[in-house]
C-alpha positions in Angstrom: -59.3 -18.9 68.3 -56.4 -19.9 66.1 -55.1 -16.8 64.4 -54.9 -18.5 61.0 -58.6 -19.4 61.2 -59.6 -16.1 62.8 -58.0 -13.9 60.1 -59.8 -15.8 57.3 -63.1 -16.0 59.1 -64.0 -12.4 58.8 -63.4 -12.5 55.0 -65.5 -15.6 54.6 -68.3 -14.1 56.7 -68.2 -11.0 54.6 -68.2 -12.9 51.2 -70.2 -16.0 51.9 -73.7 -16.8 51.0 -76.2 -18.4 53.3 -75.4 -21.7 55.0 -76.4 -24.9 53.3 -80.0 -25.9 53.3 -81.0 -29.4 54.3 -81.1 -30.4 50.6 -77.7 -28.9 49.6 -74.3 -30.1 50.5 -71.5 -27.5 50.3 -68.1 -29.0 50.0 -64.8 -27.2 50.2 -61.9 -29.1 48.6 -58.2 -28.1 48.8 -57.1 -28.7 45.2 -58.5 -27.5 41.9 -60.0 -29.8 39.4 -58.2 -29.6 36.1 -60.9 -31.2 34.0 -64.3 -33.1 34.1 -63.0 -35.6 31.6 -62.4 -38.7 33.7 -59.7 -39.9 31.3 -57.7 -36.8 31.0 -55.4 -36.3 34.0 -54.5 -39.0 36.5 -54.7 -36.6 39.4 -56.3 -37.2 42.8 -58.6 -34.1 42.7 -59.8 -35.0 39.3 -60.5 -38.7 40.4 -62.3 -37.4 43.4 -64.8 -35.5 41.3 -65.0 -38.2 38.6 -66.2 -40.7 41.3 -69.2 -38.5 41.9 -70.4 -38.4 38.3 -69.1 -41.7 36.8 -68.6 -45.2 38.0 -66.0 -47.9 37.2 -66.7 -51.5 36.7 -65.2 -52.3 40.1 -65.2 -50.1 43.1 -63.2 -49.9 46.4 -64.9 -49.6 49.6 -63.7 -47.5 52.6 -61.3 -50.2 53.5 -59.8 -50.5 49.9 -61.6 -53.9 49.3 -62.9 -54.6 45.9 -66.8 -54.4 45.6 -69.2 -54.4 42.6 -69.6 -51.2 40.6 -71.0 -51.4 37.1 -69.9 -55.0 37.1 -71.9 -57.2 39.4 -69.2 -59.9 39.3 -65.9 -60.8 37.6 -64.0 -64.0 37.2 -61.1 -65.7 35.2 -62.6 -67.8 32.4 -59.1 -68.6 31.1 -55.6 -67.8 32.4 -55.5 -64.7 30.2 -59.2 -63.8 30.2 -61.4 -62.0 32.6 -65.2 -62.0 32.3 -67.2 -59.1 33.8 -71.0 -59.4 34.2 -72.6 -56.0 34.0 -75.5 -54.6 36.0 -78.5 -53.4 34.1 -78.8 -49.6 34.7 -79.0 -46.4 32.7 -76.8 -43.4 32.2 -78.0 -40.1 33.6 -79.7 -39.2 30.2 -81.7 -42.4 30.3 -79.6 -44.3 27.8 -79.1 -48.0 28.8 -75.6 -48.9 30.0 -74.3 -51.9 27.9 -71.2 -53.7 27.0 -70.7 -51.2 24.1 -70.0 -48.5 26.6 -67.2 -50.5 28.3 -65.5 -51.3 25.0 -65.8 -47.6 23.9 -64.2 -46.5 27.2 -61.3 -48.9 26.9 -60.6 -47.6 23.5 -60.8 -43.9 24.4 -58.6 -43.9 27.5 -55.2 -44.1 25.7 -56.4 -41.7 22.8 -57.2 -38.7 25.0 -55.0 -35.8 23.5 -52.5 -33.9 25.7 -53.1 -35.9 28.8 -50.5 -34.7 31.4 -50.7 -38.0 33.2 -52.6 -40.7 31.3 -54.9 -43.4 32.8 -53.7 -45.7 30.0 -51.5 -47.6 32.4 -54.8 -49.2 33.6 -56.0 -50.2 30.2 -52.6 -51.3 28.7 -52.9 -54.8 30.0 -56.1 -55.3 27.9 -54.9 -56.6 24.5 -58.5 -57.4 23.4 -62.0 -56.8 24.6 -65.2 -58.3 23.3 -68.9 -58.0 24.1 -70.2 -61.6 24.7 -73.7 -60.0 25.0 -75.2 -56.7 26.1 -74.2 -57.3 29.7 -71.1 -59.4 29.5 -67.6 -58.3 28.5 -64.5 -60.4 28.2 -61.0 -58.8 28.4 -57.9 -60.6 27.2 -54.5 -59.9 28.6 -51.0 -60.9 27.3 -50.7 -63.9 29.7 -51.8 -64.0 33.4 -52.7 -60.5 34.8 -54.3 -61.0 38.2 -54.7 -57.2 38.9 -57.1 -56.4 36.1 -60.1 -56.1 38.4 -58.2 -53.8 40.6 -57.0 -51.7 37.6 -60.7 -51.3 36.5 -61.4 -49.4 39.8 -59.6 -46.4 38.1 -61.2 -46.6 34.7 -64.5 -44.6 34.7 -67.1 -45.6 32.2 -68.4 -43.0 29.9 -71.4 -43.1 27.6 -70.5 -44.1 24.1 -73.5 -42.1 22.9 -72.5 -38.9 24.7 -68.8 -39.1 24.3 -68.4 -40.3 20.7 -66.1 -37.9 19.0 -66.1 -35.6 22.2 -63.1 -33.7 23.3 -62.0 -32.9 26.8 -63.5 -29.5 26.4 -66.9 -31.1 25.6 -66.7 -32.9 29.0 -65.8 -29.5 30.7 -68.8 -27.8 29.2 -71.1 -30.7 30.2 -71.9 -31.8 26.7 -70.2 -35.2 27.1 -70.2 -35.6 30.8 -72.9 -38.3 31.1 -72.2 -40.9 33.6 -74.1 -43.5 35.7 -72.8 -42.1 39.2 -74.8 -40.7 42.1 -74.6 -37.1 40.9 -74.9 -35.5 37.5 -72.9 -32.4 36.3 -74.8 -29.1 36.1 -71.9 -26.7 35.6 -68.1 -26.3 35.9 -66.2 -23.1 36.6 -62.5 -23.9 36.5 -60.6 -22.9 39.6 -63.9 -22.0 41.3 -66.6 -24.6 41.7 -68.5 -27.5 40.3 -72.3 -27.8 40.7 -73.9 -31.3 40.9 -77.4 -32.5 41.2 -78.6 -35.9 42.6 -79.2 -38.6 40.0 -82.5 -39.9 41.1 -82.0 -43.0 38.9 -78.8 -44.1 40.5 -78.4 -47.9 40.9 -76.9 -47.7 44.4 -78.0 -46.1 47.6 -79.6 -42.7 46.9 -77.5 -39.7 48.1 -78.9 -37.7 50.9 -78.5 -34.4 49.0 -80.4 -32.9 46.2 -77.6 -30.7 45.1 -73.8 -30.5 45.8 -71.6 -27.3 45.4 -68.0 -28.5 45.1 -66.0 -25.4 45.9 -62.3 -25.2 45.2 -60.7 -23.5 48.3 -56.9 -24.1 48.2 -56.1 -21.7 51.0 -56.1 -23.7 54.2 -57.3 -20.9 56.4 -60.1 -19.8 54.1 -61.3 -23.4 53.7 -61.4 -23.9 57.5 -63.0 -20.6 58.1 -65.7 -21.5 55.6 -66.6 -24.6 57.6 -66.7 -22.6 60.8 -68.9 -19.9 59.3 -71.3 -22.5 58.0 -70.6 -21.6 54.4 -69.5 -25.1 53.6 -70.5 -28.3 55.4 -67.6 -30.6 54.6 -63.9 -30.0 53.9 -60.9 -32.2 53.1 -57.2 -32.0 54.0 -57.9 -30.2 57.3 -54.8 -28.0 58.0 -52.7 -29.3 60.8 -52.5 -25.9 62.6 -56.3 -25.9 62.9 -56.6 -29.4 64.5 -56.3 -28.4 68.1 -59.0 -25.7 67.8 -61.3 -27.9 65.8 -61.0 -30.8 68.2 -62.5 -28.6 70.9 -65.1 -27.1 68.8 -68.6 -28.6 69.3 -69.9 -27.2 66.0 -67.7 -29.5 63.9 -66.6 -33.1 63.8 -63.3 -34.6 62.6 -63.0 -37.9 60.7 -59.5 -39.4 60.6 -57.8 -42.4 59.0 -54.3 -43.3 57.9 -54.1 -42.9 54.1 -52.5 -44.5 51.2 -50.6 -41.3 50.2 -46.8 -41.1 50.4 -45.2 -37.8 50.4 -41.7 -38.0 49.0 -38.8 -36.2 47.2 -37.9 -37.0 43.6 -34.4 -36.4 42.3 -33.2 -35.8 38.7 -31.6 -39.0 37.5 -32.2 -38.2 33.8 -29.0 -36.3 33.2 -25.5 -37.7 33.2 -24.0 -34.2 32.8 -24.9 -31.3 35.0 -28.3 -31.0 36.6 -29.9 -27.5 36.2 -30.3 -26.8 40.0 -27.3 -28.6 41.4 -23.8 -26.9 41.7 -20.6 -27.2 43.5 -20.1 -25.6 46.9 -19.1 -22.2 45.4 -21.8 -22.3 42.8 -19.6 -23.8 40.1 -21.1 -25.9 37.2 -20.5 -29.5 37.7 -19.4 -31.8 34.8 -21.6 -34.7 36.2 -24.9 -35.0 38.0 -24.3 -35.9 41.6 -27.9 -37.2 42.0 -26.9 -40.2 39.8 -24.7 -41.4 42.7 -26.6 -43.6 45.2 -24.3 -42.3 48.0 -25.4 -38.7 47.4 -29.1 -39.7 47.3 -28.7 -41.7 50.5 -26.9 -38.8 52.2 -29.8 -36.5 51.3 -32.3 -39.0 52.6 -30.7 -39.7 56.1 -30.1 -36.0 56.6 -33.8 -35.6 57.0 -35.3 -35.8 60.5 -38.7 -37.2 59.6 -39.9 -37.5 63.1 -39.3 -33.7 63.6 -41.2 -32.9 60.5 -44.2 -35.1 61.5 -44.2 -33.7 65.1 -43.6 -30.0 64.4 -45.0 -29.4 61.0 -47.6 -32.1 60.4 -48.6 -32.1 64.1 -49.3 -35.8 64.2 -51.2 -35.8 60.9 -48.7 -38.1 59.3 -46.3 -41.0 60.1 -42.7 -41.2 59.0 -42.3 -43.7 56.1 -39.7 -45.7 54.2 -42.0 -47.2 51.6 -45.2 -46.6 49.7 -47.8 -48.2 51.9 -48.8 -48.2 55.6 -48.8 -51.3 57.8 -51.7 -53.8 57.2 -51.9 -53.4 53.4 -51.1 -56.0 50.8 -47.3 -55.8 49.8 -46.3 -53.8 52.9 -42.7 -54.5 53.7 -42.5 -55.3 57.4 -38.7 -54.6 57.8 -38.5 -51.5 55.7 -38.8 -48.7 58.2 -38.2 -44.9 57.7 -34.5 -44.2 57.0 -32.6 -43.5 60.3 -31.7 -39.7 60.8 -27.9 -39.7 60.8 -26.4 -36.4 59.6 -22.9 -37.6 60.5 -23.1 -40.6 58.2 -24.6 -38.2 55.5 -21.5 -36.1 55.6 -19.3 -39.1 55.3 -21.3 -40.4 52.3 -21.0 -37.0 50.5 -17.3 -37.0 51.1 -17.0 -40.6 49.7 -18.9 -39.5 46.6 -16.4 -36.8 46.0 -18.1 -33.8 47.6 -16.4 -33.3 51.0 -17.2 -29.5 50.8 -20.9 -30.2 50.0 -23.1 -29.0 47.2 -25.6 -26.3 46.4 -29.1 -27.3 45.4 -32.5 -25.9 44.8 -35.4 -27.8 46.2 -38.7 -27.2 44.5 -42.2 -27.9 45.6 -45.8 -26.8 45.4 -47.3 -24.4 47.9 -50.9 -25.3 47.5 -51.2 -29.1 46.7 -50.2 -31.3 49.7 -50.6 -30.7 53.4 -48.0 -28.2 54.6 -46.0 -28.7 51.3 -44.1 -25.4 51.4 -43.3 -25.8 55.1 -42.0 -29.4 54.5 -39.5 -28.3 51.8 -38.3 -25.4 54.0 -37.7 -27.8 56.8 -35.9 -30.3 54.5 -33.8 -27.4 53.1 -32.7 -26.5 56.6 -31.7 -30.0 57.4 -29.7 -30.4 54.2 -27.8 -27.2 55.2 -26.6 -29.0 58.3 -24.6 -31.5 56.2 -23.1 -28.9 53.9 -25.7 -29.0 51.1 -26.6 -25.3 50.8 -30.2 -25.3 49.8 -32.4 -22.7 48.2 -36.2 -23.5 48.5 -38.6 -22.5 45.8 -42.3 -23.1 46.4 -44.6 -22.6 43.4 -48.3 -22.7 42.8 -49.3 -26.2 41.6 -50.7 -24.9 38.4 -47.2 -23.9 37.2 -45.2 -26.4 39.3 -46.7 -29.6 37.9 -46.2 -28.6 34.3 -42.5 -27.8 34.9 -42.0 -31.0 36.8 -43.5 -33.0 34.0 -40.8 -31.5 31.7 -38.0 -32.6 34.1 -37.1 -28.9 34.8 -36.1 -29.5 38.4 -33.3 -31.3 40.2 -35.0 -32.0 43.5 -38.7 -31.7 44.0 -41.6 -32.7 46.4 -44.5 -34.8 45.2 -47.1 -37.2 46.6 -48.6 -40.4 45.4 -51.9 -41.8 46.5 -51.9 -45.6 45.7 -55.3 -46.0 44.1 -55.0 -49.8 43.9 -54.0 -50.3 47.5 -51.0 -52.5 46.6 -47.4 -51.7 45.5 -47.4 -52.4 41.8 -49.3 -49.2 41.2 -46.7 -46.8 42.6 -43.8 -49.0 41.4 -45.1 -48.8 37.8 -45.9 -45.0 38.0 -43.0 -43.7 40.0 -40.1 -46.2 39.8 -40.4 -48.1 36.6 -38.3 -46.9 33.6 -40.2 -44.4 31.6 -41.8 -46.2 28.7 -44.8 -44.4 27.1 -45.5 -47.4 24.9 -46.0 -49.6 27.9 -47.5 -46.9 30.0 -44.8 -47.4 32.6 -43.0 -44.5 34.5 -45.8 -42.0 33.7 -45.2 -40.1 36.9 -41.5 -40.9 37.1 -40.4 -37.3 36.8 -36.8 -38.0 37.9 -36.5 -40.6 35.2 -35.0 -43.2 37.6 -34.3 -46.4 35.8 -33.3 -49.9 37.0 -33.8 -52.8 34.6 -33.7 -55.3 37.5 -36.7 -53.6 39.2 -38.5 -53.5 35.9 -38.1 -57.3 35.5 -39.5 -57.8 39.1 -42.5 -55.6 38.4 -43.3 -57.6 35.2 -42.9 -60.8 37.0 -45.3 -59.7 39.8 -47.8 -58.7 37.2 -47.7 -62.1 35.6 -48.0 -64.0 38.9 -51.6 -65.2 39.7 -51.0 -66.4 43.2 -51.4 -63.6 45.6 -48.8 -64.7 48.2 -46.2 -65.3 45.5 -46.9 -62.0 43.9 -46.6 -60.2 47.2 -43.1 -61.7 47.7 -41.9 -60.4 44.3 -43.5 -56.9 44.9 -41.7 -56.7 48.3 -38.4 -57.6 46.6 -38.9 -54.8 44.1 -39.8 -52.3 46.8 -36.7 -53.1 48.9 -34.5 -52.8 45.9 -36.0 -49.4 44.9 -35.8 -47.8 48.3 -32.3 -49.3 49.1 -31.2 -47.6 45.9 -33.0 -44.4 46.9 -35.0 -44.2 43.7 -37.0 -41.6 45.6 -36.7 -40.2 49.2 -39.8 -41.1 51.2 -40.9 -38.7 53.9 -44.2 -39.7 55.4 -47.6 -41.2 54.9 -50.4 -38.6 55.4 -53.4 -39.1 57.5 -56.7 -38.5 55.8 -58.6 -35.8 57.9 -62.0 -34.6 56.9 -64.1 -32.1 58.9 -67.8 -31.7 58.8 -70.6 -29.8 60.5 -71.6 -31.4 63.7 -74.9 -32.0 62.1 -73.4 -34.5 59.6 -71.8 -38.0 59.8 -69.2 -39.5 57.6 -67.4 -42.7 57.0 -63.6 -42.0 56.7 -61.7 -44.2 54.1 -58.1 -45.1 53.5 -58.5 -43.4 50.0 -58.5 -39.7 49.7 -61.6 -39.5 47.5 -64.4 -37.9 49.5 -67.3 -40.3 49.3 -70.2 -38.0 49.3 -72.6 -40.8 49.2 -71.4 -41.5 52.8 -72.0 -38.0 54.0 -75.4 -37.9 55.8 -77.3 -35.9 58.2 -76.8 -37.0 61.8 -79.7 -38.9 63.2 
């Protein structure tokens, strides 16, 4: 048995309760949920949970295709107006779902206090919304905006009755957490677990499970051991070091698919003067920020042997990347491959930028958020050492790391981005666009990269109704961003879930676990 799994298995056996009954699904997830409020924090673990309790107007299926959610249909009734026909259904408390709840939700999203990463980017395009009748809503945009139905996949509808005047804390206590989704909230213990019960009035296919225990188990070994012990039935983000053992274990099944998540490095480009964790080769303070120089950014990028990281650290659970999206997706750039590993050229670029003797830098990252995150930054640090960039690596718990990153505390840092809309405008707006809270752009651009030419292309794409024409503009913006090394792409993760052999699952390109697709094997 893998030592990692074996060590944790004894602890799980000692501490675990009984295995799941036929009516209860025990889920072990890798990242903690920070809130039940579906509009508070644009964070993958929160979105994953929200999708079990709440519904958007439009949903994405396992292949990232748009399908009806609370809206049965949608169409353009004018160049700047979308009409959504709503299904007749009820919230989990029996209150009818109507157009008023959609209008309430659109108004609430940008008003949620203290949101670390707002969902307002998805509602900003709506300049006016009106209820034509109880089950018809029209949304007007400032000119043509073809992506509105796609944006609506990430806006979860809440009950105007339950959420009127409610705070995020009211959602966390369950007071306001009334949705139309397949499961309803019973309890939430931050950092520990969420308990859900089946919504027997759900409008879609009925879940196979009466109850769901959503356990937060960030430790990879403990999460895997819990599955092997029968303490949980389903886990996400299977640790790569456990894959070989699990593939040969008849008690479990693996479900794999290339994802929409890019893991990358961000760089401080907000400061013209010295950056807090970049110094000269002898530790001296620099008068200017080297990371503002494209040559330095390119040097750091091509000093990374991505294939080695994916082979030795990710163990085949990722593919090297040079852009946001995998092949086969809309707005994928065919000729934009992973940057070629070239440490010799990296040294030349550093010298040309005025740093022939190298630099000192601290590379920050989380140690409990992404697959092998701490190992990845350790490997990158070793690779940077080989080109004369002496690197200290600092891996922190996500709970403290993300807050500091949001304040631009770091110079070089690791993050991931799962493209929820399955096309490039989403990461371009969030990660590359110039930070502009009024527009909702650059909300996750923690390095504060700014390029007006790219901003112009993004705006052009958002105003282009023809899909083929819009794709060409997005591809142009992507090429410009990655040629300029706005961020340093590393790899695109594979989604790997594991279940008890007694279950079946439909893996998706998105990371959100679709518990409605977890069923007992026939």
